[in-house]
SEFIZA-3560 file (N, C-alpha, C; in Angstrom, 3 decimals):
REM SEFIZA-3560
<numar><xx>21.297</xx><yy>19.299</yy><zz>100.296</zz><atom>N</atom></numar>
<numar><xx>22.217</xx><yy>19.645</yy><zz>99.237</zz><atom>CA</atom></numar>
<numar><xx>21.454</xx><yy>19.574</yy><zz>97.917</zz><atom>C</atom></numar>
<numar><xx>21.779</xx><yy>20.501</yy><zz>97.040</zz><atom>N</atom></numar>
<numar><xx>21.157</xx><yy>20.506</yy><zz>95.722</zz><atom>CA</atom></numar>
<numar><xx>22.253</xx><yy>20.757</yy><zz>94.687</zz><atom>C</atom></numar>
<numar><xx>22.122</xx><yy>20.103</yy><zz>93.564</zz><atom>N</atom></numar>
<numar><xx>23.110</xx><yy>20.231</yy><zz>92.496</zz><atom>CA</atom></numar>
<numar><xx>22.435</xx><yy>20.792</yy><zz>91.255</zz><atom>C</atom></numar>
<numar><xx>23.047</xx><yy>21.810</yy><zz>90.670</zz><atom>N</atom></numar>
<numar><xx>22.502</xx><yy>22.430</yy><zz>89.468</zz><atom>CA</atom></numar>
<numar><xx>23.366</xx><yy>22.080</yy><zz>88.268</zz><atom>C</atom></numar>
<numar><xx>22.741</xx><yy>21.909</yy><zz>87.114</zz><atom>N</atom></numar>
<numar><xx>23.431</xx><yy>21.783</yy><zz>85.832</zz><atom>CA</atom></numar>
<numar><xx>22.889</xx><yy>22.871</yy><zz>84.924</zz><atom>C</atom></numar>
<numar><xx>23.777</xx><yy>23.523</yy><zz>84.190</zz><atom>N</atom></numar>
<numar><xx>23.371</xx><yy>24.625</yy><zz>83.317</zz><atom>CA</atom></numar>
<numar><xx>23.777</xx><yy>24.319</yy><zz>81.887</zz><atom>C</atom></numar>
<numar><xx>22.943</xx><yy>24.711</yy><zz>80.945</zz><atom>N</atom></numar>
<numar><xx>23.282</xx><yy>24.695</yy><zz>79.526</zz><atom>CA</atom></numar>
<numar><xx>23.477</xx><yy>26.148</yy><zz>79.107</zz><atom>C</atom></numar>
<numar><xx>24.662</xx><yy>26.459</yy><zz>78.595</zz><atom>N</atom></numar>
<numar><xx>24.966</xx><yy>27.823</yy><zz>78.175</zz><atom>CA</atom></numar>
<numar><xx>25.118</xx><yy>27.809</yy><zz>76.667</zz><atom>C</atom></numar>
<numar><xx>24.266</xx><yy>28.561</yy><zz>75.996</zz><atom>N</atom></numar>
<numar><xx>24.258</xx><yy>28.574</yy><zz>74.538</zz><atom>CA</atom></numar>
<numar><xx>24.902</xx><yy>29.858</yy><zz>74.036</zz><atom>C</atom></numar>
<numar><xx>25.866</xx><yy>29.702</yy><zz>73.142</zz><atom>N</atom></numar>
<numar><xx>26.543</xx><yy>30.836</yy><zz>72.515</zz><atom>CA</atom></numar>
<numar><xx>26.548</xx><yy>30.575</yy><zz>71.014</zz><atom>C</atom></numar>
<numar><xx>25.544</xx><yy>31.110</yy><zz>70.329</zz><atom>N</atom></numar>
<numar><xx>25.387</xx><yy>30.819</yy><zz>68.910</zz><atom>CA</atom></numar>
<numar><xx>25.061</xx><yy>29.353</yy><zz>68.721</zz><atom>C</atom></numar>
<numar><xx>25.868</xx><yy>28.668</yy><zz>67.911</zz><atom>N</atom></numar>
<numar><xx>25.642</xx><yy>27.239</yy><zz>67.669</zz><atom>CA</atom></numar>
<numar><xx>26.306</xx><yy>26.364</yy><zz>68.735</zz><atom>C</atom></numar>
<numar><xx>27.154</xx><yy>26.965</yy><zz>69.547</zz><atom>N</atom></numar>
<numar><xx>27.898</xx><yy>26.205</yy><zz>70.557</zz><atom>CA</atom></numar>
<numar><xx>27.108</xx><yy>26.136</yy><zz>71.862</zz><atom>C</atom></numar>
<numar><xx>27.046</xx><yy>24.942</yy><zz>72.453</zz><atom>N</atom></numar>
<numar><xx>26.398</xx><yy>24.756</yy><zz>73.745</zz><atom>CA</atom></numar>
<numar><xx>27.408</xx><yy>24.175</yy><zz>74.728</zz><atom>C</atom></numar>
<numar><xx>27.533</xx><yy>24.808</yy><zz>75.865</zz><atom>N</atom></numar>
<numar><xx>28.432</xx><yy>24.344</yy><zz>76.921</zz><atom>CA</atom></numar>
<numar><xx>27.585</xx><yy>23.856</yy><zz>78.084</zz><atom>C</atom></numar>
<numar><xx>27.958</xx><yy>22.722</yy><zz>78.649</zz><atom>N</atom></numar>
<numar><xx>27.252</xx><yy>22.180</yy><zz>79.798</zz><atom>CA</atom></numar>
<numar><xx>28.121</xx><yy>22.403</yy><zz>81.037</zz><atom>C</atom></numar>
<numar><xx>27.559</xx><yy>23.073</yy><zz>82.026</zz><atom>N</atom></numar>
<numar><xx>28.239</xx><yy>23.287</yy><zz>83.297</zz><atom>CA</atom></numar>
<numar><xx>27.547</xx><yy>22.416</yy><zz>84.328</zz><atom>C</atom></numar>
<numar><xx>28.292</xx><yy>21.549</yy><zz>84.958</zz><atom>N</atom></numar>
<numar><xx>27.729</xx><yy>20.633</yy><zz>85.957</zz><atom>CA</atom></numar>
<numar><xx>28.416</xx><yy>20.841</yy><zz>87.299</zz><atom>C</atom></numar>
<numar><xx>27.868</xx><yy>20.177</yy><zz>88.287</zz><atom>N</atom></numar>
<numar><xx>28.466</xx><yy>20.158</yy><zz>89.618</zz><atom>CA</atom></numar>
<numar><xx>28.497</xx><yy>21.526</yy><zz>90.293</zz><atom>C</atom></numar>
<numar><xx>27.484</xx><yy>22.314</yy><zz>90.062</zz><atom>N</atom></numar>
<numar><xx>27.317</xx><yy>23.545</yy><zz>90.818</zz><atom>CA</atom></numar>
<numar><xx>26.507</xx><yy>23.147</yy><zz>92.051</zz><atom>C</atom></numar>
<numar><xx>27.207</xx><yy>22.777</yy><zz>93.116</zz><atom>N</atom></numar>
<numar><xx>26.579</xx><yy>22.187</yy><zz>94.288</zz><atom>CA</atom></numar>
<numar><xx>26.385</xx><yy>23.243</yy><zz>95.370</zz><atom>C</atom></numar>
<numar><xx>25.202</xx><yy>23.266</yy><zz>95.961</zz><atom>N</atom></numar>
<numar><xx>24.883</xx><yy>24.189</yy><zz>97.043</zz><atom>CA</atom></numar>
<numar><xx>24.437</xx><yy>23.382</yy><zz>98.259</zz><atom>C</atom></numar>
<numar><xx>25.020</xx><yy>23.695</yy><zz>99.392</zz><atom>N</atom></numar>
<numar><xx>24.604</xx><yy>23.067</yy><zz>100.645</zz><atom>CA</atom></numar>
<numar><xx>23.772</xx><yy>24.079</yy><zz>101.405</zz><atom>C</atom></numar>
<numar><xx>22.594</xx><yy>23.692</yy><zz>101.764</zz><atom>N</atom></numar>
<numar><xx>21.660</xx><yy>24.600</yy><zz>102.415</zz><atom>CA</atom></numar>
<numar><xx>21.581</xx><yy>24.329</yy><zz>103.908</zz><atom>C</atom></numar>
<numar><xx>21.396</xx><yy>25.396</yy><zz>104.661</zz><atom>N</atom></numar>
<numar><xx>21.098</xx><yy>25.294</yy><zz>106.079</zz><atom>CA</atom></numar>
<numar><xx>19.797</xx><yy>26.043</yy><zz>106.325</zz><atom>C</atom></numar>
<numar><xx>18.965</xx><yy>25.520</yy><zz>107.152</zz><atom>N</atom></numar>
<numar><xx>17.692</xx><yy>26.168</yy><zz>107.434</zz><atom>CA</atom></numar>
<numar><xx>17.736</xx><yy>26.751</yy><zz>108.845</zz><atom>C</atom></numar>
<numar><xx>17.519</xx><yy>28.051</yy><zz>108.941</zz><atom>N</atom></numar>
<numar><xx>17.570</xx><yy>28.745</yy><zz>110.217</zz><atom>CA</atom></numar>
<numar><xx>16.368</xx><yy>29.663</yy><zz>110.313</zz><atom>C</atom></numar>
<numar><xx>15.877</xx><yy>29.885</yy><zz>111.512</zz><atom>N</atom></numar>
<numar><xx>14.794</xx><yy>30.857</yy><zz>111.624</zz><atom>CA</atom></numar>
<numar><xx>15.398</xx><yy>32.261</yy><zz>111.637</zz><atom>C</atom></numar>
<numar><xx>14.574</xx><yy>33.244</yy><zz>111.402</zz><atom>N</atom></numar>
<numar><xx>15.019</xx><yy>34.627</yy><zz>111.230</zz><atom>CA</atom></numar>
<numar><xx>15.800</xx><yy>35.116</yy><zz>112.450</zz><atom>C</atom></numar>
<numar><xx>15.271</xx><yy>34.894</yy><zz>113.637</zz><atom>N</atom></numar>
<numar><xx>15.929</xx><yy>35.402</yy><zz>114.849</zz><atom>CA</atom></numar>
<numar><xx>17.297</xx><yy>34.753</yy><zz>115.062</zz><atom>C</atom></numar>
<numar><xx>17.420</xx><yy>33.454</yy><zz>114.830</zz><atom>N</atom></numar>
<numar><xx>18.719</xx><yy>32.781</yy><zz>114.973</zz><atom>CA</atom></numar>
<numar><xx>19.744</xx><yy>33.350</yy><zz>114.005</zz><atom>C</atom></numar>
<numar><xx>19.318</xx><yy>33.636</yy><zz>112.797</zz><atom>N</atom></numar>
<numar><xx>20.225</xx><yy>34.185</yy><zz>111.793</zz><atom>CA</atom></numar>
<numar><xx>20.712</xx><yy>35.571</yy><zz>112.212</zz><atom>C</atom></numar>
<numar><xx>19.797</xx><yy>36.405</yy><zz>112.719</zz><atom>N</atom></numar>
<numar><xx>20.175</xx><yy>37.753</yy><zz>113.159</zz><atom>CA</atom></numar>
<numar><xx>21.126</xx><yy>37.696</yy><zz>114.357</zz><atom>C</atom></numar>
<numar><xx>20.870</xx><yy>36.797</yy><zz>115.288</zz><atom>N</atom></numar>
<numar><xx>21.762</xx><yy>36.636</yy><zz>116.445</zz><atom>CA</atom></numar>
<numar><xx>23.155</xx><yy>36.217</yy><zz>115.978</zz><atom>C</atom></numar>
<numar><xx>23.224</xx><yy>35.288</yy><zz>115.046</zz><atom>N</atom></numar>
<numar><xx>24.509</xx><yy>34.830</yy><zz>114.527</zz><atom>CA</atom></numar>
<numar><xx>25.253</xx><yy>35.966</yy><zz>113.837</zz><atom>C</atom></numar>
<numar><xx>24.544</xx><yy>36.798</yy><zz>113.086</zz><atom>N</atom></numar>
<numar><xx>25.181</xx><yy>37.953</yy><zz>112.448</zz><atom>CA</atom></numar>
<numar><xx>25.821</xx><yy>38.859</yy><zz>113.498</zz><atom>C</atom></numar>
<numar><xx>25.123</xx><yy>39.104</yy><zz>114.590</zz><atom>N</atom></numar>
<numar><xx>25.670</xx><yy>39.943</yy><zz>115.650</zz><atom>CA</atom></numar>
<numar><xx>26.868</xx><yy>39.275</yy><zz>116.316</zz><atom>C</atom></numar>
<numar><xx>26.817</xx><yy>37.969</yy><zz>116.496</zz><atom>N</atom></numar>
<numar><xx>27.927</xx><yy>37.236</yy><zz>117.127</zz><atom>CA</atom></numar>
<numar><xx>29.212</xx><yy>37.300</yy><zz>116.306</zz><atom>C</atom></numar>
<numar><xx>29.091</xx><yy>37.434</yy><zz>114.980</zz><atom>N</atom></numar>
<numar><xx>30.293</xx><yy>37.498</yy><zz>114.137</zz><atom>CA</atom></numar>
<numar><xx>30.704</xx><yy>38.923</yy><zz>113.805</zz><atom>C</atom></numar>
<numar><xx>30.071</xx><yy>39.920</yy><zz>114.467</zz><atom>N</atom></numar>
<numar><xx>30.569</xx><yy>41.275</yy><zz>114.361</zz><atom>CA</atom></numar>
<numar><xx>29.709</xx><yy>42.301</yy><zz>113.644</zz><atom>C</atom></numar>
<numar><xx>28.535</xx><yy>41.920</yy><zz>113.216</zz><atom>N</atom></numar>
<numar><xx>27.650</xx><yy>42.918</yy><zz>112.612</zz><atom>CA</atom></numar>
<numar><xx>27.016</xx><yy>43.735</yy><zz>113.731</zz><atom>C</atom></numar>
<numar><xx>27.211</xx><yy>45.064</yy><zz>113.687</zz><atom>N</atom></numar>
<numar><xx>26.663</xx><yy>45.906</yy><zz>114.753</zz><atom>CA</atom></numar>
<numar><xx>25.212</xx><yy>46.283</yy><zz>114.474</zz><atom>C</atom></numar>
<numar><xx>24.845</xx><yy>46.220</yy><zz>113.221</zz><atom>N</atom></numar>
<numar><xx>23.448</xx><yy>46.433</yy><zz>112.840</zz><atom>CA</atom></numar>
<numar><xx>23.059</xx><yy>45.297</yy><zz>111.910</zz><atom>C</atom></numar>
<numar><xx>21.910</xx><yy>44.707</yy><zz>112.144</zz><atom>N</atom></numar>
<numar><xx>21.451</xx><yy>43.614</yy><zz>111.290</zz><atom>CA</atom></numar>
<numar><xx>19.928</xx><yy>43.658</yy><zz>111.223</zz><atom>C</atom></numar>
<numar><xx>19.392</xx><yy>43.417</yy><zz>110.037</zz><atom>N</atom></numar>
<numar><xx>17.946</xx><yy>43.405</yy><zz>109.869</zz><atom>CA</atom></numar>
<numar><xx>17.544</xx><yy>42.370</yy><zz>108.836</zz><atom>C</atom></numar>
<numar><xx>16.289</xx><yy>41.974</yy><zz>108.887</zz><atom>N</atom></numar>
<numar><xx>15.744</xx><yy>41.008</yy><zz>107.932</zz><atom>CA</atom></numar>
<numar><xx>14.470</xx><yy>41.603</yy><zz>107.347</zz><atom>C</atom></numar>
<numar><xx>14.376</xx><yy>41.569</yy><zz>106.040</zz><atom>N</atom></numar>
<numar><xx>13.257</xx><yy>42.196</yy><zz>105.338</zz><atom>CA</atom></numar>
<numar><xx>12.637</xx><yy>41.195</yy><zz>104.374</zz><atom>C</atom></numar>
<numar><xx>11.327</xx><yy>41.322</yy><zz>104.139</zz><atom>N</atom></numar>
<numar><xx>10.647</xx><yy>40.363</yy><zz>103.265</zz><atom>CA</atom></numar>
<numar><xx>10.506</xx><yy>40.895</yy><zz>101.846</zz><atom>C</atom></numar>
<numar><xx>10.644</xx><yy>39.972</yy><zz>100.921</zz><atom>N</atom></numar>
<numar><xx>10.358</xx><yy>40.208</yy><zz>99.502</zz><atom>CA</atom></numar>
<numar><xx>10.994</xx><yy>41.471</yy><zz>98.944</zz><atom>C</atom></numar>
<numar><xx>12.243</xx><yy>41.749</yy><zz>99.331</zz><atom>N</atom></numar>
<numar><xx>12.996</xx><yy>42.881</yy><zz>98.797</zz><atom>CA</atom></numar>
<numar><xx>12.311</xx><yy>44.210</yy><zz>99.075</zz><atom>C</atom></numar>
<numar><xx>11.681</xx><yy>44.320</yy><zz>100.250</zz><atom>N</atom></numar>
<numar><xx>11.048</xx><yy>45.563</yy><zz>100.691</zz><atom>CA</atom></numar>
<numar><xx>11.720</xx><yy>45.986</yy><zz>101.987</zz><atom>C</atom></numar>
<numar><xx>11.253</xx><yy>47.047</yy><zz>102.581</zz><atom>N</atom></numar>
<numar><xx>11.763</xx><yy>47.454</yy><zz>103.890</zz><atom>CA</atom></numar>
<numar><xx>10.793</xx><yy>47.060</yy><zz>104.993</zz><atom>C</atom></numar>
<numar><xx>9.975</xx><yy>46.043</yy><zz>104.733</zz><atom>N</atom></numar>
<numar><xx>9.084</xx><yy>45.507</yy><zz>105.758</zz><atom>CA</atom></numar>
<numar><xx>9.854</xx><yy>44.467</yy><zz>106.557</zz><atom>C</atom></numar>
<numar><xx>9.890</xx><yy>44.625</yy><zz>107.888</zz><atom>N</atom></numar>
<numar><xx>10.644</xx><yy>43.714</yy><zz>108.747</zz><atom>CA</atom></numar>
<numar><xx>10.084</xx><yy>42.295</yy><zz>108.649</zz><atom>C</atom></numar>
<numar><xx>10.980</xx><yy>41.330</yy><zz>108.533</zz><atom>N</atom></numar>
<numar><xx>10.586</xx><yy>39.922</yy><zz>108.478</zz><atom>CA</atom></numar>
<numar><xx>10.293</xx><yy>39.416</yy><zz>109.886</zz><atom>C</atom></numar>
<numar><xx>9.342</xx><yy>38.518</yy><zz>109.971</zz><atom>N</atom></numar>
<numar><xx>8.977</xx><yy>37.872</yy><zz>111.229</zz><atom>CA</atom></numar>
<numar><xx>8.943</xx><yy>36.375</yy><zz>110.984</zz><atom>C</atom></numar>
<numar><xx>8.781</xx><yy>35.613</yy><zz>112.035</zz><atom>N</atom></numar>
<numar><xx>8.770</xx><yy>34.153</yy><zz>111.891</zz><atom>CA</atom></numar>
<numar><xx>7.694</xx><yy>33.670</yy><zz>110.921</zz><atom>C</atom></numar>
<numar><xx>6.548</xx><yy>34.335</yy><zz>110.885</zz><atom>N</atom></numar>
<numar><xx>5.483</xx><yy>33.873</yy><zz>109.982</zz><atom>CA</atom></numar>
<numar><xx>5.816</xx><yy>34.124</yy><zz>108.515</zz><atom>C</atom></numar>
<numar><xx>6.912</xx><yy>34.847</yy><zz>108.239</zz><atom>N</atom></numar>
<numar><xx>7.345</xx><yy>35.107</yy><zz>106.867</zz><atom>CA</atom></numar>
<numar><xx>8.367</xx><yy>34.084</yy><zz>106.378</zz><atom>C</atom></numar>
<numar><xx>8.544</xx><yy>32.985</yy><zz>107.081</zz><atom>N</atom></numar>
<numar><xx>9.649</xx><yy>32.077</yy><zz>106.810</zz><atom>CA</atom></numar>
<numar><xx>9.655</xx><yy>31.486</yy><zz>105.407</zz><atom>C</atom></numar>
<numar><xx>8.522</xx><yy>31.454</yy><zz>104.726</zz><atom>N</atom></numar>
<numar><xx>8.489</xx><yy>30.873</yy><zz>103.393</zz><atom>CA</atom></numar>
<numar><xx>8.472</xx><yy>31.925</yy><zz>102.290</zz><atom>C</atom></numar>
<numar><xx>8.817</xx><yy>33.142</yy><zz>102.632</zz><atom>N</atom></numar>
<numar><xx>8.937</xx><yy>34.208</yy><zz>101.636</zz><atom>CA</atom></numar>
<numar><xx>10.413</xx><yy>34.512</yy><zz>101.443</zz><atom>C</atom></numar>
<numar><xx>10.731</xx><yy>35.290</yy><zz>100.416</zz><atom>N</atom></numar>
<numar><xx>12.127</xx><yy>35.698</yy><zz>100.218</zz><atom>CA</atom></numar>
<numar><xx>12.509</xx><yy>36.649</yy><zz>101.334</zz><atom>C</atom></numar>
<numar><xx>13.509</xx><yy>36.267</yy><zz>102.113</zz><atom>N</atom></numar>
<numar><xx>13.978</xx><yy>37.124</yy><zz>103.196</zz><atom>CA</atom></numar>
<numar><xx>15.383</xx><yy>37.595</yy><zz>102.860</zz><atom>C</atom></numar>
<numar><xx>15.589</xx><yy>38.897</yy><zz>102.933</zz><atom>N</atom></numar>
<numar><xx>16.873</xx><yy>39.516</yy><zz>102.651</zz><atom>CA</atom></numar>
<numar><xx>17.475</xx><yy>39.984</yy><zz>103.977</zz><atom>C</atom></numar>
<numar><xx>18.688</xx><yy>39.523</yy><zz>104.268</zz><atom>N</atom></numar>
<numar><xx>19.379</xx><yy>39.927</yy><zz>105.487</zz><atom>CA</atom></numar>
<numar><xx>20.359</xx><yy>41.031</yy><zz>105.142</zz><atom>C</atom></numar>
<numar><xx>20.322</xx><yy>42.104</yy><zz>105.931</zz><atom>N</atom></numar>
<numar><xx>21.188</xx><yy>43.261</yy><zz>105.699</zz><atom>CA</atom></numar>
<numar><xx>21.951</xx><yy>43.525</yy><zz>106.984</zz><atom>C</atom></numar>
<numar><xx>23.255</xx><yy>43.759</yy><zz>106.867</zz><atom>N</atom></numar>
<numar><xx>24.048</xx><yy>44.036</yy><zz>108.060</zz><atom>CA</atom></numar>
<numar><xx>25.128</xx><yy>45.055</yy><zz>107.783</zz><atom>C</atom></numar>
<numar><xx>25.625</xx><yy>45.643</yy><zz>108.870</zz><atom>N</atom></numar>
<numar><xx>26.697</xx><yy>46.630</yy><zz>108.781</zz><atom>CA</atom></numar>
<numar><xx>27.780</xx><yy>46.243</yy><zz>109.785</zz><atom>C</atom></numar>
<numar><xx>29.013</xx><yy>46.142</yy><zz>109.295</zz><atom>N</atom></numar>
<numar><xx>30.153</xx><yy>45.837</yy><zz>110.164</zz><atom>CA</atom></numar>
<numar><xx>31.004</xx><yy>47.086</yy><zz>110.266</zz><atom>C</atom></numar>
<numar><xx>31.431</xx><yy>47.422</yy><zz>111.480</zz><atom>N</atom></numar>
<numar><xx>32.292</xx><yy>48.595</yy><zz>111.651</zz><atom>CA</atom></numar>
<numar><xx>33.648</xx><yy>48.176</yy><zz>112.116</zz><atom>C</atom></numar>
//
């Protein structure tokens, strides 16, 4: 779990936003794609670094974008 705090500045006024909490789960690429199919995605793919290059397990520490289509 990670918690973010933001300072938002609007002219001389500063607003503090706290408690933006994110719970993370770590999954490998293939498990994520299988889960997408199990919940109804008929097409699912994983791509690295916002490209159309297919993600593989060795890409686990790069930005992976999951794309799916539900019909």
